[in-house]
Each structure stands twice: as C-alpha cells, then as structure tokens.
ROBAMAR-819092 format. One line per 8 residues: their letters; for each residue y, x negated, z of N, C-alpha, C. Coordinates in pm, whole numbers, always signed. Each point is the difference from the previous one (the first is absolute). Layout:
// ROBAMAR-819092
a	Y X Z Y X Z Y X Z; ...
This chain:
// ROBAMAR-819092
xxxxxxxx	+529 +314 -2786 -78 +59 +110 -29 -108 +103; +8 +35 +126 -28 -96 +105 -149 -12 +24; -41 -117 +50 -138 -19 +39 -26 +72 +130; -112 +68 +11 -40 +64 +125 -109 -85 +61; +24 -51 +120 -90 -94 +63 -44 +56 +133; -129 +1 +26 -52 +43 +129 -73 -117 +63; +73 -111 +14 -55 -120 +57 -120 -53 -77; -2 +16 -128 -100 -62 -84 +67 -113 -75
xxxxxxxx	-78 -96 -54 +64 -110 -71 +89 +51 -112; +108 -72 -25 +90 +40 -107 -70 -5 -134; +35 +87 -92 -60 -4 -132 +21 -137 -64; -96 -43 -79 +10 -132 -63 +120 -8 -92; +38 +112 -61 +114 +1 -90 +124 +52 +72; +27 -57 +115 +118 +42 +76 +125 -53 -67; +112 +60 +37 +127 -43 -58 +27 -144 +35; +66 -76 -89 +28 -141 +28 +87 -14 +124
xxxxxxxx	-21 -110 +71 +79 -25 +119 +147 -14 -36; +89 +74 +66 +141 -10 -33 +54 -139 +30; +101 -41 -75 +54 -134 +17 +105 -6 +110; +43 +114 +47 +101 +3 +105 -34 +109 +100; +61 -10 +117 -4 +107 +99 +142 +47 +21; +15 +131 +23 +130 +51 +38 +18 -26 +148; +109 -67 +36 +18 -39 +139 +87 +98 +78; +32 +113 -59 +72 +106 +69 -55 +134 -49
xxxxxxxx	+12 +102 +82 -34 +136 -40 +126 +84 +8; +34 +65 -109 +123 +78 -4 +0 +105 +110; +111 +8 +72 +15 +102 +103 -57 -36 +135; -66 -115 +10 -59 -43 +127 +72 -125 +48; +52 +5 +121 +70 -116 +54 -97 -111 +32; +37 -123 -33 -81 -114 +39 +28 -34 +145; -70 -101 +52 +16 -35 +141 +128 -81 +19; +111 +67 -12 +129 -68 +14 +52 +17 +142
xxxxxxxx	+31 -109 +63 +61 +0 +133 +127 -84 -7; +97 +28 +85 +128 -70 -11 -2 -145 +47; -100 -41 +77 +5 -134 +58 -14 -107 -108; +65 -112 +24 -5 -113 -93 -143 -52 -11; -70 -7 +113 -137 -51 +1 -89 +85 -89; +13 +132 +13 -84 +89 -80 +32 -11 -148; +128 -4 -33 +38 -12 -141 -51 -131 -60; +6 -107 +79 -49 -130 -47 -151 +6 -23
xxxxxxxx	-71 +60 +97 -146 +9 -12 -39 +82 -123; +69 +112 -22 -35 +86 -113 +34 -66 -134; +99 -88 -2 +29 -73 -124 -113 -97 -32; -59 -60 +103 -114 -88 -21 -121 +82 -47; -17 +118 +59 -110 +88 -39 +10 +34 -149; +120 +33 -45 +19 +35 -141 -40 -116 -91; +35 -122 +39 -38 -118 -78 -151 -21 +4; -60 +17 +118 -144 -23 +15 -81 +101 -80
xxxxxxxx	+50 +122 -15 -75 +101 -75 -24 -44 -144; +98 -67 -58 -18 -51 -135 -110 -105 -6; -4 -87 +99 -106 -101 +6 -137 +64 +20; -6 +99 +88 -128 +67 +27 -56 +65 -126; +88 +58 -78 -44 +64 -124 -50 -105 -100; +71 -110 -8 -34 -105 -97 -129 -72 +37; -23 -23 +130 -112 -83 +44 -114 +82 +62; -9 +127 -35 -108 +84 +53 -136 -49 -52
xxxxxxxx	-94 -25 +90 -132 -49 -39 -79 +102 -80; +18 +127 +32 -84 +105 -59 +80 +93 -90; +112 -49 -49 +85 +85 -82 +79 +98 +85; +65 +93 -67 +88 +94 +70 -24 +145 -41; -125 +46 -1 -23 +140 -37 +50 +93 +110; +44 +118 -34 +39 +96 +105 -117 +38 +90; -119 +19 -61 -120 +36 +75 -110 -100 -36; -69 -49 +102 -102 -104 -21 -140 +60 -7
xxxxxxxx	-84 -66 -78 -143 +27 +1 -53 -50 +135; -71 +84 +72 -49 -41 +132 -90 -123 -5; -66 -22 -115 -88 -116 -13 +78 -131 +11; +131 +7 -19 +84 -119 +14 -2 -52 +143; -26 +88 +94 -1 -35 +143 -136 +39 +59; -100 -87 -10 -135 +34 +46 -7 +46 +145; +91 -47 +84 -2 +38 +141 +31 +149 +20; +55 +65 -102 +32 +143 +14 -126 +82 +28
xxxxxxxx	-113 -44 -54 -125 +72 +24 -38 -1 +148; +29 -111 +67 -33 -10 +143 +85 +97 +81; +124 +16 -40 +88 +96 +68 -52 +142 -23; -40 +29 -123 -52 +133 -31 -126 +32 +81; -85 -100 +20 -124 +22 +75 +25 +42 +144; +116 -38 +52 +32 +32 +139 +61 +139 +15; +8 +76 -109 +67 +130 +4 -53 +92 +110; -131 +14 +20 -46 +94 +105 +52 -34 +139
xxxxxxxx	-1 -129 +34 +49 -41 +132 +151 +19 +11; +71 -32 -108 +145 +18 +0 +35 +148 +13; -74 +84 -72 +27 +145 +4 -22 +55 +141; -103 -48 +68 -26 +48 +136 +116 -35 +93; +56 -120 -16 +114 -39 +83 +125 +78 -38; +18 +24 -129 +114 +80 -45 -5 +140 +60; -118 +60 +2 -12 +135 +54 +46 +5 +146; -28 -105 +75 +45 -4 +140 +152 -16 +7
xxxxxxxx	+56 -80 -90 +146 -16 -3 +68 +133 -31; -58 +77 -93 +63 +123 -45 -5 +112 +104; -74 -20 +107 +3 +97 +110 +143 +14 +53; +77 -110 -10 +140 +0 +45 +95 -14 -119; -36 +60 -111 +78 -14 -123 +147 +38 +18; +26 +105 +76 +138 +45 +17 +86 -102 +74; -64 -92 +72 +74 -101 +76 +20 -130 -77; -60 -9 -118 +15 -123 -79 +140 -5 -60
xxxxxxxx	+54 -120 -16 +137 -11 -49 +11 +17 -151; +107 +63 -43 +32 +0 -142 +41 -141 -39; -22 -34 -126 +27 -137 -43 +145 -38 +26; +93 +91 -26 +142 -35 +17 +39 -15 +147; -85 +50 +91 +26 -25 +142 -29 -145 +36; -89 -62 -76 -32 -141 +22 +94 -89 -82; +7 +27 -129 +86 -77 -89 +110 +91 -53; +120 -16 +52 +108 +92 -36 +38 -9 -148
xxxxxxxx	-30 -113 -65 +30 -13 -142 -81 +98 -85; -111 +48 +53 -83 +96 -73 +73 +133 -18; +107 +21 +76 +77 +123 -14 +56 +19 -140; +8 -108 -78 +49 +15 -138 -98 +78 -87; -128 +6 +42 -100 +72 -80 -73 +108 +78; +15 +3 +132 -72 +99 +80 +82 +39 +122; +35 +127 +9 +84 +46 +111 -70 +105 +87; -113 +53 -45 -69 +100 +80 -105 -67 +89
xxxxxxxx	-82 +81 +65 -102 -54 +92 -141 +11 -57; -11 +3 -132 -131 +22 -62 -71 -129 -41; +64 -115 +23 -66 -128 -28 -12 -74 +132; -119 +7 +57 -23 -61 +131 -81 -129 -15; +8 -83 +104 -62 -132 -7 -74 -33 +129; -94 -92 -13 -67 -57 +117 -30 -145 -36; +87 -91 +46 -7 -142 -38 -101 -77 +85; -79 -84 -68 -79 -101 +69 +71 -134 -4
xxxxxxxx	+63 -27 -113 +79 -123 -16 +109 +28 -102; +118 -51 +26 +112 +16 -92 +70 -132 -20; +7 -45 -124 +62 -129 -33 -62 -113 +82; -130 +11 +25 -71 -105 +72 +6 +12 +150; +73 +98 +53 +13 +18 +145 -95 +111 +44; -91 -32 +91 -104 +93 +41 +50 +103 +101; -61 +119 -7 +14 +101 +104 -130 -3 +80; +0 -74 +109 -124 -25 +73 -65 +129 +50
xxxxxxxx	+79 +93 +48 -59 +123 +53 -58 +87 -111; +66 +5 -114 -56 +76 -112 -128 -66 -52; -2 -132 +2 -121 -72 -41 -115 +31 +96; +30 +6 +129 -104 +34 +97 -54 +140 -24; +86 +89 -50 -43 +137 -29 -84 +8 -128; +13 -100 -87 -70 +2 -130 -65 -136 -27; -94 -43 +84 -57 -135 -16 -78 -19 -129; -70 +104 -46 -78 -13 -123 +91 -8 -122
xxxxxxxx	+110 +73 +4 +98 -9 -108 +59 -140 -6; +34 -53 +116 +56 -135 +6 -101 -102 -49; -125 +17 +37 -106 -91 -47 -10 +5 -152; +9 +118 -58 -14 +16 -145 +113 -68 -76; +122 +11 +50 +112 -57 -74 +7 -152 +11; -80 -57 +88 -6 -146 +7 -62 -60 -125; -64 +84 -82 -57 -47 -127 +107 -21 -107; +124 +37 +30 +106 -1 -101 +81 -129 +10
xxxxxxxx	-7 -88 -100 +79 -124 +5 +149 +30 -4; +74 -66 +86 +145 +16 -2 +48 +134 +53; -76 +61 +90 +39 +130 +56 +137 -10 +68; +89 +92 -34 +133 +3 +63 +25 +132 +74; -45 +111 -58 +24 +131 +62 -126 +85 -15; -33 +72 +106 -111 +96 -4 +38 +118 +87; -9 +119 -57 +33 +120 +76 -68 +120 -64; -10 +108 +76 -39 +127 -58 +128 +68 -48
xxxxxxxx	+1 +38 -126 +114 +69 -61 -39 +146 -19; +73 +87 +67 -38 +141 +11 +104 +87 -71; -42 +60 -111 +85 +94 -73 -40 +141 +42; +89 +67 +70 -28 +136 +40 +26 +95 -118; -47 +124 +8 +14 +92 -113 +144 +11 -49; +14 -4 -132 +131 +17 -62 +81 -127 -15; -53 -114 +45 +78 -123 -8 +8 -51 -143; +121 -38 -40 +22 -63 -131 +93 -119 +22
xxxxxxxx	-52 -117 -28 +80 -122 +11 +60 -28 -137; +132 -3 -12 +61 -15 -132 -20 -138 -60; +31 -12 -126 -14 -127 -71 +81 -108 +69; -64 -114 +22 +65 -114 +66 -83 -124 -30; +47 -115 +40 -79 -122 -10 +6 -72 +133; -103 -82 +26 -2 -77 +123 +109 -105 +2; +33 -52 +119 +112 -93 +12 -28 -140 -51; -130 -33 -24 -31 -139 -36 -135 -7 -69
xxxxxxxx	-10 -78 -108 -124 -6 -78 -92 -116 +40; +15 -48 +122 -88 -107 +47 -126 +50 +68; -17 +132 +4 -121 +60 +56 -55 +104 -97; -128 +30 +15 -63 +110 -73 -44 +103 +103; -29 +120 -48 -34 +110 +91 -138 +55 -31; -71 +34 +105 -130 +66 -11 +6 +131 +78; -48 +106 -61 -21 +127 +69 -149 +28 +2; -56 +16 +118 -138 +44 +13 +3 +148 +35
xxxxxxxx	-53 +84 -89 +2 +143 +25 -80 +36 +124; +65 +64 +97 -66 +38 +125 -25 +150 +7; +107 +77 -16 -11 +146 -7 +75 +43 -126; -73 +51 -96 +60 +33 -130 -38 +144 -37; +93 +93 +11 -29 +138 -40 -49 +7 -145; -87 +94 -26 -60 +14 -133 +90 +87 -88; +109 -63 -46 +94 +73 -87 +79 -103 -79; -64 -63 -98 +63 -110 -72 +125 +43 -77
xxxxxxxx	+11 +128 -30 +119 +46 -71 +122 +8 +92; -22 -10 +130 +110 +12 +96 +17 -124 +87; -77 -104 -28 -4 -116 +90 -21 -126 -82; +98 -91 +1 -13 -120 -83 +109 -100 +35; -12 -117 -62 +104 -102 +6 +23 -51 -141; +125 -13 -37 +35 -59 -129 +50 -142 +23; -58 -95 -72 +45 -139 +4 +43 -36 -141; +128 -22 -18 +61 -18 -132 -36 +120 -87
xxxxxxxx	-86 -16 -101 -32 +113 -86 -145 +45 +15; -64 -38 +112 -139 +37 +22 -11 +96 +119; -70 +110 -22 -26 +96 +106 -136 -33 +61; -2 -24 +130 -123 -41 +69 -36 +105 +105; -130 +19 +19 -49 +95 +99 -83 -72 +105; +29 +27 +126 -79 -60 +107 -137 +65 +7; -97 -79 +49 -133 +52 +29 -41 -50 +137; -63 +84 +77 -45 -42 +132 -101 -113 -11
xxxxxxxx	+26 -107 +75 -90 -115 +1 +22 -97 -113; +101 +24 -84 +27 -87 -113 +140 -61 +10; +10 -124 -47 +128 -71 +7 +77 +15 -131; +130 +6 +14 +93 -2 -112 +96 -116 +26; +6 -96 -91 +83 -119 +20 +109 -2 -106; +125 -10 +45 +111 +5 -93 +115 -88 +48; +96 -18 -88 +118 -81 +29 +116 +96 +28; +39 +8 +127 +103 +97 +35 +140 -45 -41
xxxxxxxx	+10 -118 -63 +128 -42 -53 +34 +75 -129; -100 +66 -58 +29 +92 -110 +42 +135 +58; +83 +70 -74 +39 +133 +47 -124 +86 +20; -3 +69 +113 -112 +89 +28 +48 +118 +83; -77 +105 -4 +27 +118 +82 -134 +63 +36; -2 +75 +108 -126 +60 +46 +28 +140 +52; -101 +87 -12 +21 +137 +44 -129 +62 +52; +19 +89 +95 -108 +82 +54 +51 +144 +2
xxxxxxxx	-26 +71 -108 +45 +138 -13 -109 +98 +42; -98 -50 +76 -106 +87 +51 +41 +55 +137; -87 +82 +57 +26 +53 +134 -80 -75 +106; -48 -120 -37 -77 -82 +93 +61 -141 +9; -40 -73 +103 +52 -135 +23 -77 -102 -84; +72 -96 -56 -60 -113 -71 +25 -126 +81; -105 -82 +17 +15 -125 +74 -63 -114 -80; +70 -113 -6 -57 -122 -56 +19 -113 +101
xxxxxxxx	-90 -97 -6 +23 -127 +69 +88 -82 -93; +118 -32 +46 +107 -60 -80 +5 -149 +35; -22 -84 -100 -8 -145 +21 +98 -72 -91; +73 -95 +54 +74 -96 -82 -61 -137 +22; -26 -71 -110 -54 -136 +10 +73 -91 -97; -4 -128 +28 +77 -97 -77 -49 -4 -145; +93 +8 -92 -33 -6 -142 -46 -141 -37; -113 -15 -69 -45 -133 -42 +98 -62 -101
xxxxxxxx	+52 -116 +34 +102 -66 -81 -35 -146 -21; +55 -57 -105 -12 -143 -26 +117 -74 +63; -15 -130 +15 +109 -85 +47 +108 -4 -110; +129 +3 +34 +60 -7 +133 +25 +136 +66; -25 +109 -76 +29 +132 +55 -80 +27 +127; -124 -50 +4 -85 +23 +118 +67 -52 +127; +56 -119 -7 +63 -62 +116 +127 +76 +42; +81 +36 -98 +124 +72 +31 -32 +139 +56
xxxxxxxx	-101 +64 -56 -41 +132 +49 -48 -9 +145; -78 -101 +30 -49 -20 +137 +118 -12 +96; +99 -79 -39 +117 -20 +86 +77 +131 +20; +22 +73 -107 +78 +124 +11 -72 +105 +85; -131 +13 -20 -74 +100 +77 -3 -34 +148; +2 -127 +32 +0 -39 +141 +140 +5 +61; +102 -14 -82 +137 +11 +49 +47 +145 +10; -68 +88 -72 +45 +139 -9 +10 +68 +136
xxxxxxxx	-88 -37 +93 +1 +68 +130 +126 -29 +81; +79 -96 -45 +125 -30 +70 +119 +75 -57; -22 +77 -108 +110 +76 -59 +26 +125 +84; +124 +49 +1 +34 +114 +86 -83 +125 -26; -26 +34 -127 -70 +125 -26 -146 -5 +43; -61 -118 -1 -138 -10 +48 -4 -11 +152; +92 -76 +58 +6 -8 +147 +22 +139 +59; +88 +75 -63 +27 +136 +46 -126 +85 -5
xxxxxxxx	-75 -11 -110 -123 +76 -12 -103 -38 +104; -13 -129 +27 -95 -46 +101 +40 +50 +139; +130 -4 +28 +48 +49 +130 -24 +151 +14; +26 +74 -108 -22 +145 +4 -147 +32 +23; -87 -79 -64 -143 +26 +18 -45 -31 +142; +50 -107 +56 -35 -34 +138 +41 +111 +96; +118 +56 -24 +49 +108 +86 -88 +124 -13; -36 +35 -125 -89 +115 -20 -136 -26 +65
xxxxxxxx	-54 -119 -21 -131 -35 +54 -2 +12 +152; +106 -46 +63 +10 +6 +146 -8 +145 +49; +75 +89 -64 +1 +141 +39 -134 +67 -29; -56 -30 -117 -124 +63 -44 -114 -28 +97; -15 -126 +39 -111 -35 +88 +29 +32 +146; +128 +8 +37 +34 +44 +135 -38 +147 +17; +23 +80 -103 -38 +141 +6 -151 +16 +9; -72 -84 -74 -146 +5 +5 -50 -36 +139
xxxxxxx	+61 -100 +61 -40 -42 +135 +30 +110 +101; +114 +65 -15 +37 +109 +91 -101 +115 -8; -45 +31 -122 -99 +105 -17 -132 -37 +65; -39 -126 -15 -126 -45 +62 +9 +8 +152; +115 -32 +55 +16 +1 +145 -1 +141 +58; +32 +100 -84 +2 +138 +48 -139 +63 -4; -91 -62 -74 -134 +59 -12 -96 -59 +103
C-alpha cells in the first residue's frame, strides 16, 4: 500500500531510502537533441547524477519531511498574499501559455492546453514583468536557498500528467498548494510509490528525479506555486552541480524555452497595454 501524504511529516517508519534512482522512464523520451554540444552536456549530466545521489546531504527520499527545510514555513506564511496575486493573474488564464509552448521538450508528456504556466524565474533567468505583477510572491520565494525556478503551475480540469522523471537530480521541487479542489480521490500526485495530496497553504517537497505523475480529474482548476531549488550536496558534487546548473542556460533546449517565454511575455503585456489605452 502506498503512503498517503497531505503535506504532513513522513511517518517515522517510512520505507528505507532506495539505493538507486531510475534515470529513465519507460515510454518517455529524454532530452535528446542531435547537436554534439547537447549530447556532450547530457553525458556529463548522466555522470553528475550518480555523484549527486552519492553525496546528497539529506539523503535521497522521494518525498521530504518539511521540517528538513525550515524556510518552507516562511513560504507557507506568505500564502494569502501569493493567492491574491494569483487571482489577478488568473483573470487572463486563457491567455497563459501551455508548458509545451514554452519548453517544446514537454511535448513528450503533455500535448494539450490544460497545463498552463506563469513564470517568475526559470533556470535562474527572471521574468521582470511577471515579477512586477507578483511582487509579494517574488518576495516570498527569496526565502528559498538556491532558487532556480518559480512559477504558477495550473492544471485545468481533466489534466493528467503521465509517469515521467525530471531531467536532472541536482534540484528538488516544492509545490505550495494555491487552489486545490476538495476532491482528494480525483486529485493527487504520485512520487515513486507515494500518493501525495496538495493542501492550500501547505508545501510539498519532493525529488522529481523519481518517477512521478499528477492528475486533476475534477471539474475545477488546481494551481500550485512550483519551485525548483538546488539540492543540498556535499563536496565534490556540490561544486559540479553548481557548474552544471549555471551552464544549463546555454543548452539549446533551455535557450529555446527562454526565447519562447520572452516572445509570449512581449505579446501578453502588449495586449494589456493596448487594453489600458482604450479605456
């Protein structure tokens, strides 16, 4: 039987930490590109993942006890202010980009328009206009050491993200429940063999390098504040991880995503300005 977690500390008698991670998910294409540079970079990533697993400061559980990261409480405390900003963003929900419109590699797991995004920062690169629209959210995420990505992740009704794993285990993920329909039997995320349920105002911290899937089989929208932050590591993995995360923005699939987001951002705020000028 799987553990059911609603952002509460893991049971004291949790399953032992696995000694390995699966570095591929059957049926899901990895980030393979034909260029020599990309293939070389991904070969280094594969080597670094082994080091990250071996030298993890806090072990390698699929789901973490929130007490492991005391700063998570500060993020949770900011929920009311973040929710108010999210509500303003969702006024234009239909204009928000689907994840695969920003990162085309996401097409391997999502092809419809039911997973929408609103980025504040991606891979360390800020969206200044989105930050201006959500200053309290941006202030709250400054409490997170090693912040790399912060966005609103919007699952519209009927969305099911199939089993997959993240591209690299040098980061951990936090979901802060923002809008969570009251239907736990139809709304959840599985991380390895644990079924977790979001709660509004509560953080869920997990390692997306383990196979996971998420679903919203309700008739309402689910939103979380989606955070990636640097995984705490010992030397030498810490140094190699720092280098890879900072070099990642030069890879084609991330450059493409950043360019796509800039193009969307330009159109989104131009439309807003045009509406203001007509009133």
